[in-house]
C-alpha positions as MATLAB code, in Angstrom:
seq = 'MKLKLTNAKRLVGKDEVAEKCEVLIEAGKIKQIAPKILQEADESIDCENNFVFPGFIDVHIHLREPGGEHKETIETGTKAAARGGFTTVCAMPNTSPVPDSVDTVKELVEKINTDAHVRVLPYGAITRNLKGDELTNITELSKLGVFAFTDDGVGVQTADFMLQAMTEAAASGKSIVAHCEDNSIVYGGLVHQGSVSERLDLPGIPSISESVQIARDVLLAEEAGCHYHVCHVSSKESVRVIRDAKKAGIHVTAEVTPHHLLLNEQAVRIDDTNYKMNPPLRSEEDQNALLDGLLDGTIDFIATDHAPHAVKEKEQGFRKSPFGIVGLETAFSLLYTNLVLTDKITLKQLVEWLTIKPAVVFNLPFGELKENTTADLAIFNLTKEVHIDKYAFFSKGKNTPFHNWKVQGIPFATIAEGKIVYKEDSHD';
ca = [
     -51.920   21.061   -8.390;
     -51.478   18.255  -10.907;
     -48.086   17.207  -12.249;
     -47.630   14.806  -15.155;
     -44.540   12.898  -16.189;
     -44.435   12.034  -19.876;
     -42.151    9.872  -22.052;
     -40.897    7.896  -19.062;
     -39.933    4.265  -18.694;
     -40.386    1.958  -15.732;
     -39.205   -1.537  -14.887;
     -41.958   -4.134  -15.056;
     -41.893   -7.778  -13.971;
     -39.137  -10.204  -13.133;
     -37.632   -9.868  -16.602;
     -37.043   -6.154  -16.075;
     -39.001   -5.084  -19.116;
     -38.679   -1.362  -19.825;
     -42.282   -0.225  -20.249;
     -43.163    3.232  -21.491;
     -45.398    5.110  -19.096;
     -46.817    8.397  -17.945;
     -47.430    9.305  -14.315;
     -50.085   11.671  -12.961;
     -49.462   13.194   -9.552;
     -52.044   15.099   -7.533;
     -52.074   16.281   -3.906;
     -48.788   14.540   -3.193;
     -50.023   11.147   -4.399;
     -49.547    9.042   -7.518;
     -53.025    9.122   -9.048;
     -52.368    7.187  -12.238;
     -49.654    5.243  -14.049;
     -50.469    4.304  -17.631;
     -48.920    4.109  -21.112;
     -50.812    7.305  -21.977;
     -52.706    9.693  -19.709;
     -55.151   12.006  -21.470;
     -55.950   14.142  -18.449;
     -54.303   17.545  -18.509;
     -52.012   18.755  -15.715;
     -50.891   22.101  -14.360;
     -47.270   21.180  -15.020;
     -45.517   18.428  -16.912;
     -42.015   17.018  -17.136;
     -40.816   15.426  -20.351;
     -38.734   12.546  -19.024;
     -37.062   11.957  -22.407;
     -37.225    8.155  -22.134;
     -35.508    8.241  -18.744;
     -36.394    5.672  -16.113;
     -38.690    6.510  -13.215;
     -38.075    4.653   -9.945;
     -39.513    4.976   -6.461;
     -37.705    7.643   -4.469;
     -34.635    6.184   -2.798;
     -34.404    5.616    0.969;
     -31.152    6.029    2.902;
     -31.331    5.021    6.557;
     -27.787    6.144    7.342;
     -26.644    9.702    6.715;
     -25.051   12.519    8.695;
     -26.527   16.002    8.342;
     -24.225   17.465   11.036;
     -26.798   20.039   12.172;
     -26.982   21.189   14.916;
     -23.405   21.936   15.861;
     -21.532   20.978   12.701;
     -22.946   23.412   10.175;
     -19.489   24.069    8.723;
     -19.565   20.455    7.481;
     -23.208   20.196    6.371;
     -26.654   21.534    7.193;
     -30.112   20.065    6.983;
     -30.686   22.277    3.952;
     -27.502   21.399    2.042;
     -27.601   17.735    2.979;
     -31.181   17.269    1.839;
     -30.457   19.162   -1.385;
     -27.669   16.658   -1.981;
     -30.078   13.838   -1.175;
     -32.616   15.134   -3.686;
     -29.930   15.399   -6.336;
     -29.038   11.763   -5.724;
     -32.632   10.534   -6.034;
     -33.204   10.128   -2.293;
     -36.584   11.222   -0.954;
     -36.307    9.725    2.544;
     -33.154    9.981    4.653;
     -32.512    9.075    8.278;
     -30.213   11.429   10.163;
     -27.706   10.041   12.653;
     -27.550   11.629   16.125;
     -23.843   12.515   16.383;
     -24.615   16.230   16.496;
     -24.201   18.910   19.156;
     -26.448   18.826   21.049;
     -27.204   15.137   20.641;
     -30.930   14.292   20.208;
     -31.014   12.469   23.542;
     -33.841   14.289   25.348;
     -37.377   15.442   24.663;
     -36.240   19.043   24.196;
     -33.350   18.327   21.828;
     -35.464   15.987   19.688;
     -38.289   18.529   19.464;
     -35.845   21.275   18.433;
     -34.330   19.020   15.774;
     -37.726   18.081   14.349;
     -38.683   21.754   14.184;
     -35.504   22.563   12.259;
     -36.114   19.652    9.886;
     -39.668   20.818    9.223;
     -38.335   24.266    8.342;
     -35.257   23.485    6.248;
     -35.450   19.999    4.743;
     -36.016   19.513    0.997;
     -36.814   15.802    1.398;
     -38.230   13.676    4.187;
     -35.839   13.435    7.153;
     -36.426   10.863    9.879;
     -34.181   11.584   12.884;
     -32.575    8.950   15.070;
     -32.573    9.160   18.825;
     -29.424    8.368   20.802;
     -29.092    5.185   22.848;
     -26.924    6.874   25.488;
     -26.636   10.437   26.739;
     -24.256   12.452   24.570;
     -23.257    9.153   22.922;
     -20.914    8.607   25.879;
     -22.034    5.063   26.651;
     -22.425    5.592   30.386;
     -26.106    6.600   30.774;
     -29.104    5.383   28.790;
     -31.568    7.838   27.285;
     -35.278    7.538   27.986;
     -36.070    5.392   24.972;
     -39.728    5.093   25.910;
     -40.252    8.857   26.018;
     -38.253    9.588   22.872;
     -40.162    6.906   20.981;
     -43.352    8.897   21.519;
     -41.782   11.800   19.593;
     -41.511    9.740   16.421;
     -37.766    9.159   16.221;
     -36.881    6.686   13.493;
     -34.848    4.284   15.633;
     -32.078    4.388   18.258;
     -28.324    4.378   17.690;
     -25.033    5.697   19.010;
     -23.638    5.627   15.479;
     -20.000    6.537   15.315;
     -19.271    4.582   18.478;
     -20.197    1.104   19.575;
     -22.115    0.567   22.806;
     -19.330   -1.030   24.832;
     -21.158   -2.840   27.627;
     -23.514   -5.755   27.089;
     -25.606   -4.586   30.043;
     -26.394   -1.211   28.456;
     -27.104   -2.743   25.079;
     -29.459   -5.336   26.567;
     -31.324   -2.665   28.532;
     -31.608   -0.500   25.419;
     -32.837   -3.393   23.287;
     -35.429   -4.410   25.869;
     -36.815   -0.875   26.138;
     -36.734   -0.362   22.356;
     -38.595   -3.634   21.780;
     -41.278   -2.587   24.237;
     -41.629    0.716   22.356;
     -41.748   -0.917   18.921;
     -38.426    0.621   17.887;
     -35.228   -0.770   16.397;
     -31.686   -0.644   17.710;
     -29.240    0.348   14.953;
     -25.584   -0.231   15.721;
     -22.166    0.934   14.676;
     -20.324   -2.195   15.811;
     -16.871   -1.644   17.221;
     -15.248   -3.055   20.342;
     -12.970   -0.230   21.446;
     -10.711   -2.553   23.435;
      -9.416   -4.129   20.212;
      -9.404   -1.141   17.847;
      -5.878   -0.197   19.009;
      -6.092    3.352   17.671;
      -6.414    2.044   14.140;
      -6.807    4.291   11.107;
      -7.011    1.826    8.193;
      -7.708   -1.887    7.873;
      -5.143   -4.044    9.617;
      -3.345   -5.678    6.729;
      -0.860   -5.095    3.947;
      -1.769   -1.440    3.436;
      -1.480   -0.529    7.119;
       1.987   -2.081    7.059;
       3.011   -0.341    3.834;
       1.827    3.082    5.022;
       3.073    2.459    8.576;
      -0.335    3.289   10.022;
      -2.057    1.514   12.923;
      -4.631   -0.979   11.641;
      -8.219   -1.684   12.664;
      -8.713   -5.455   12.882;
     -11.892   -6.962   11.445;
     -12.563   -8.733   14.735;
     -13.309   -5.383   16.396;
     -16.487   -5.247   14.299;
     -17.541   -8.875   14.101;
     -17.125   -9.675   17.793;
     -19.573   -6.940   18.769;
     -22.097   -8.112   16.175;
     -21.802  -11.627   17.618;
     -22.515  -10.273   21.095;
     -25.387   -8.103   19.959;
     -27.313  -10.713   17.965;
     -27.515  -12.854   21.092;
     -28.649   -9.862   23.132;
     -31.264   -9.052   20.480;
     -32.537  -12.616   20.680;
     -32.835  -12.320   24.452;
     -34.588   -8.929   24.260;
     -36.855   -9.783   21.316;
     -35.615   -6.662   19.558;
     -35.073   -5.796   15.907;
     -31.337   -5.221   15.638;
     -29.838   -3.572   12.554;
     -26.117   -3.553   11.773;
     -24.652   -0.446   10.140;
     -22.070   -0.494    7.322;
     -20.954   -4.137    7.442;
     -17.355   -4.367    6.247;
     -15.856   -7.820    6.894;
     -16.394  -11.416    5.857;
     -16.559  -12.488    9.504;
     -19.388  -10.033   10.117;
     -21.291  -11.391    7.129;
     -20.872  -14.917    8.497;
     -22.149  -13.960   11.955;
     -25.200  -12.188   10.506;
     -25.933  -15.092    8.168;
     -25.800  -17.564   11.053;
     -27.989  -15.325   13.229;
     -30.624  -15.094   10.514;
     -30.595  -18.871   10.120;
     -31.210  -19.105   13.880;
     -34.307  -16.947   13.507;
     -32.904  -13.853   15.230;
     -34.426  -10.562   14.030;
     -31.227   -9.046   12.645;
     -30.819   -6.984    9.475;
     -27.829   -5.261    7.915;
     -26.677   -2.685    5.397;
     -23.600   -2.192    3.243;
     -22.233    1.018    1.730;
     -21.391    1.718   -1.912;
     -17.747    2.372   -1.023;
     -17.311   -0.987    0.703;
     -18.858   -2.711   -2.324;
     -16.701   -0.880   -4.863;
     -13.348   -0.433   -3.097;
     -10.953   -2.403   -0.941;
      -7.791   -1.575    0.993;
      -5.651   -1.680   -2.151;
      -7.276    1.606   -3.213;
      -5.410    3.298   -0.350;
      -2.109    3.907   -2.144;
      -0.964    7.068   -0.391;
      -1.884    9.147    2.638;
      -5.137   10.304    0.990;
      -7.830   10.899    3.586;
     -10.607   10.604    1.022;
     -10.061    6.903    1.690;
     -10.304    7.250    5.475;
     -13.630    5.944    6.739;
     -14.839    3.848    9.656;
     -15.193    0.949    9.198;
     -12.206    1.057    6.854;
     -11.860   -0.403    3.382;
     -10.880   -3.982    4.035;
      -9.407   -6.810    1.950;
     -10.557   -7.927   -1.483;
     -11.843  -11.103    0.164;
     -13.990   -8.992    2.492;
     -15.228   -6.912   -0.443;
     -16.311  -10.055   -2.294;
     -18.040  -11.405    0.817;
     -20.088   -8.208    1.084;
     -21.435   -8.542   -2.451;
     -22.138  -12.236   -1.883;
     -23.962  -11.343    1.334;
     -26.046   -8.763   -0.456;
     -26.943  -11.187   -3.231;
     -27.956  -14.005   -0.877;
     -30.004  -11.771    1.424;
     -27.681  -11.829    4.423;
     -27.226   -8.084    3.913;
     -30.622   -6.496    3.353;
     -29.922   -3.256    1.504;
     -27.534   -0.418    0.694;
     -27.032    2.786    2.706;
     -24.494    5.519    1.971;
     -23.185    6.565    5.418;
     -22.928   10.066    3.891;
     -20.394   11.728    6.225;
     -19.367   15.236    5.117;
     -16.416   17.109    6.572;
     -14.902   20.512    5.903;
     -12.057   20.556    3.388;
      -9.496   21.752    5.942;
     -10.452   18.954    8.332;
      -9.664   16.374    5.681;
      -6.308   17.970    4.787;
      -4.592   16.858    7.990;
      -3.433   13.409    6.892;
      -4.591    9.995    8.080;
      -3.389   10.477   11.638;
      -5.402   13.634   12.341;
      -8.267   13.819    9.828;
     -11.759   12.625   10.767;
     -13.256    9.425    9.370;
     -15.912    9.608    6.643;
     -16.775   10.293    3.013;
     -19.827   11.712    1.257;
     -22.119    9.538   -0.829;
     -25.631   10.823   -1.464;
     -24.968   12.363   -4.885;
     -22.909    9.505   -6.288;
     -24.435    6.285   -4.898;
     -26.741    5.245   -7.727;
     -24.413    6.257  -10.554;
     -21.446    4.426   -9.066;
     -23.387    1.257   -8.335;
     -25.171    1.253  -11.677;
     -21.937    1.739  -13.607;
     -19.733   -0.658  -11.678;
     -22.156   -3.406  -10.688;
     -25.175   -3.336  -13.037;
     -23.341   -2.582  -16.288;
     -20.746   -5.235  -15.401;
     -23.517   -7.821  -14.848;
     -22.696   -8.418  -11.193;
     -26.212   -7.382  -10.165;
     -29.397   -6.423  -11.989;
     -30.977   -3.000  -12.211;
     -34.043   -4.355  -10.427;
     -31.900   -5.573   -7.543;
     -30.131   -2.233   -7.236;
     -33.375   -0.284   -7.175;
     -34.907   -2.632   -4.613;
     -31.863   -2.321   -2.321;
     -32.343    1.462   -2.418;
     -36.136    1.479   -2.036;
     -38.448   -1.337   -1.001;
     -35.873   -3.339    0.978;
     -35.132   -0.622    3.578;
     -38.830    0.274    3.613;
     -39.823   -3.289    4.494;
     -37.074   -3.683    7.111;
     -38.171   -0.548    8.950;
     -41.874   -0.709    8.126;
     -41.905    2.541    6.148;
     -44.870    3.300    3.841;
     -42.601    4.227    0.914;
     -40.380    2.587   -1.688;
     -42.891    1.500   -4.348;
     -44.004    2.925   -7.670;
     -47.733    2.332   -7.415;
     -50.973    4.248   -7.760;
     -52.406    5.771   -4.572;
     -49.012    5.884   -2.849;
     -46.951    8.907   -1.823;
     -45.443   10.550   -4.898;
     -41.770    9.997   -4.113;
     -40.005    9.459   -7.432;
     -36.448    9.362   -8.763;
     -35.940    9.834  -12.502;
     -32.612    8.786  -14.036;
     -30.921    8.943  -17.420;
     -29.228    5.544  -17.666;
     -27.253    6.253  -20.837;
     -25.708    9.656  -20.164;
     -22.052    9.592  -19.105;
     -20.333   12.125  -16.870;
     -17.241   12.371  -14.717;
     -17.997   12.814  -11.028;
     -17.080   16.351  -10.027;
     -16.869   16.881   -6.279;
     -16.677   20.640   -6.790;
     -20.208   20.580   -8.215;
     -21.705   18.743   -5.227;
     -24.687   20.312   -3.491;
     -23.295   18.895   -0.258;
     -20.814   21.035    1.637;
     -18.667   17.925    1.872;
     -16.234   17.305   -1.000;
     -14.562   14.322    0.689;
     -14.959   11.531   -1.841;
     -12.529    8.991   -3.327;
     -14.637    8.893   -6.488;
     -13.752   12.306   -7.933;
     -13.280   12.067  -11.729;
     -14.707    8.544  -11.945;
     -16.629    8.076  -15.203;
     -20.220    6.984  -14.536;
     -23.603    6.442  -16.148;
     -27.017    6.627  -14.541;
     -27.373   10.351  -13.942;
     -30.217   11.896  -11.917;
     -32.628   13.850  -14.114;
     -35.304   14.819  -11.573;
     -36.496   13.950   -8.079;
     -40.016   14.388   -6.745;
     -40.786   14.244   -3.023;
     -44.413   14.131   -1.886;
     -45.449   15.429   -5.299;
     -43.056   18.379   -5.260;
     -40.136   18.748   -7.675;
     -37.126   18.950   -5.357;
     -34.454   18.496   -8.015;
     -34.376   18.855  -11.773;
     -31.242   18.760  -13.873;
     -30.117   22.238  -15.022;
     -32.969   23.999  -13.245;
     -31.896   24.068   -9.581;
     -31.259   27.175   -7.527;
];
């Protein structure tokens, strides 16, 4: 089957020239990109002067299945991903059962192959049941094609276990991806330790709980010769540690979320759990350091940390509700509106942080809009304005602080491996 995109635009060159183009897709591949394609196709999409980008890549999402299907499923989560322009997502292992054995990984892969609407690359766990007291067989799980290894949601508390894991991962050609948090200095915190924690009389999470574990881990990664990737960086101290480690030649990379780029602790005005995430929203100084780190290459790319929860779970107040917000369906629009249109970053930079940058870091064969590559494409209307409506999300999760925000840069269609997986006003 041949699919043709007509009346599209694409970004060309360093000057971000908007060039008109058509795209011919056949057998899951991009066969031709040209100003005009004469060859007929079985199906065509009039892109109405919308921009076509490579399909987005998100290396940090939670699909909750198995075990948390009331929050999200592989089907609903990947539908949400497609709606947000994401064609490759990497699913964290905090599920039940945890993908920590050959059997559980095989079962997860089988479920993904059956239900996913976009490409899902599953993580394997570093420790059994994410408990931190017994390592998984990283060598064996690597043979099953897991994306990388992480205990996301909890930090690996002992240096010994982390060094062993890094050494085994390096030998298997896999990365260690870390949620960095030293539990001994979290102190039961719920929000950033600062003025807002004092005003709301809530226990605070100090920045040092994150940065001190990153400092430990970069030295362990150097010793093990392992690629070490830091999840959802949130503090200026963490940015400094990562910057220094990169200057020292250590193979460390990092990501930042849209919510940490766009919000800080001052957004938490009342006991509204849509603002409860881990790591928490920190100070304005931290927020500025994150954008600076992204711009200077200390932070490599953007990932959403899409973390859906059931509505009732998030209605229990800060002290009882789980951490996390959703992000797949809003990431591009929010970042385009609040960073590109305000001239803080360029459109080219934003697209690269969602595509080629994560692909290069993790050696994935995706993230480029070129002939003879996999036909993963995200098509966006950059001029249309809407208000974010959480009740219209494809995700089961409605837990977002961005409800009713006015945004531009709206997804028009998403194509994964040559198949239309989302099209505005024509979804099931």
